[in-house]
C-alpha positions in Angstrom: 117.3 104.9 110.8 116.6 107.7 107.9 113.1 108.7 107.5 112.4 111.2 104.5 110.5 114.2 105.6 109.7 116.2 103.0 105.8 116.6 102.1 103.9 118.3 99.3 102.1 121.3 100.6 99.0 120.8 98.6 97.5 124.7 99.3 99.7 126.1 96.5 98.9 123.2 93.9 94.9 123.8 95.2 95.0 127.7 93.9 96.6 126.5 90.9 94.1 123.9 90.1 91.0 126.8 91.3 93.3 129.6 88.7 93.0 127.2 85.8 89.6 125.8 86.2 88.7 129.7 86.5 91.0 130.8 83.6 88.5 128.1 81.5 85.7 129.4 82.7 84.6 126.1 84.4 82.6 125.8 87.8 83.4 123.5 90.6 80.3 121.7 89.7 81.5 121.4 86.1 85.1 120.1 87.0 83.7 117.8 89.1 81.4 116.0 87.0 84.2 115.8 84.3 87.0 113.9 87.6 83.5 112.0 88.7 83.9 113.8 92.5 81.6 116.4 94.4 81.8 120.0 94.0 82.7 120.3 97.7 85.6 118.2 97.1 87.3 120.2 94.6 86.5 123.5 96.6 88.4 121.9 99.6 91.1 120.4 97.0 91.2 124.1 95.7 90.5 126.1 99.1 91.7 123.9 101.8 94.2 122.2 100.7 93.5 118.5 100.5 94.9 116.0 99.3 92.7 114.1 96.7 93.3 110.6 95.0 96.2 109.8 92.8 93.6 109.4 89.8 91.9 112.4 91.0 95.2 114.4 90.8 96.1 112.9 87.4 92.8 113.9 86.2 92.8 117.4 87.5 96.3 118.2 86.0 95.9 117.0 82.7 92.8 118.2 82.1 93.6 121.6 83.4 97.4 121.4 82.1 99.2 122.0 85.0 103.2 121.4 85.2 103.4 119.7 88.3 107.9 120.7 88.4 107.4 123.7 90.3 105.3 121.8 93.0 107.1 118.6 93.2 110.8 120.1 92.7 110.9 123.5 94.3 114.4 123.1 95.0 115.1 122.9 91.2 114.1 126.2 90.6 115.0 128.4 93.4 117.7 130.0 91.1 115.3 130.5 88.8 113.3 133.8 88.4 109.8 134.0 89.1 109.5 134.9 85.1 111.2 132.3 83.9 109.1 130.0 86.3 106.2 131.7 84.6 107.2 131.6 81.2 108.6 127.7 81.7 104.6 126.9 82.6 103.4 128.3 80.0 105.4 126.4 77.3 104.8 123.1 79.0 100.9 124.2 78.0 101.3 124.7 74.5 101.1 122.6 71.7 103.8 122.2 68.7 102.3 125.1 66.5 102.4 127.4 69.4 106.0 125.9 70.3 107.2 126.8 66.9 106.2 130.5 67.1 107.8 130.7 70.3 111.0 129.5 68.9 111.1 131.9 66.0 109.9 134.6 68.3 113.1 133.9 70.1 115.3 133.6 67.5 114.3 136.7 66.3 115.1 138.0 69.7 118.6 137.1 69.3 119.5 137.9 66.3 118.0 141.6 67.2 120.7 141.3 70.5 123.5 140.4 68.1 123.0 143.4 65.9 122.6 145.6 68.7 125.9 144.2 70.1 127.7 144.7 66.7 
């Protein structure tokens, strides 16, 4: 019988939760209040890779605007450069107005490259 053998290493995701929390200027205590957990449970998630409940996990990644694809599907991202992965994560956290600015910036860069090639 075949048994699925892949497991999520929550250490990397815990580090991302910590990074995003600190980026927002939030303390573990404040984040714990938002998701109805103790500061100690947030510390365990961030530093020890402890698995939270699904509900807590969902609250954390949505509050902190974390794209989980890189953690759930690392094999799909292996062919991409680290820079590309970082840009994708940043794009995932942008609103429509910011994405419009990024689109026009990319179009401008593309036109400049076409001008150089001509």
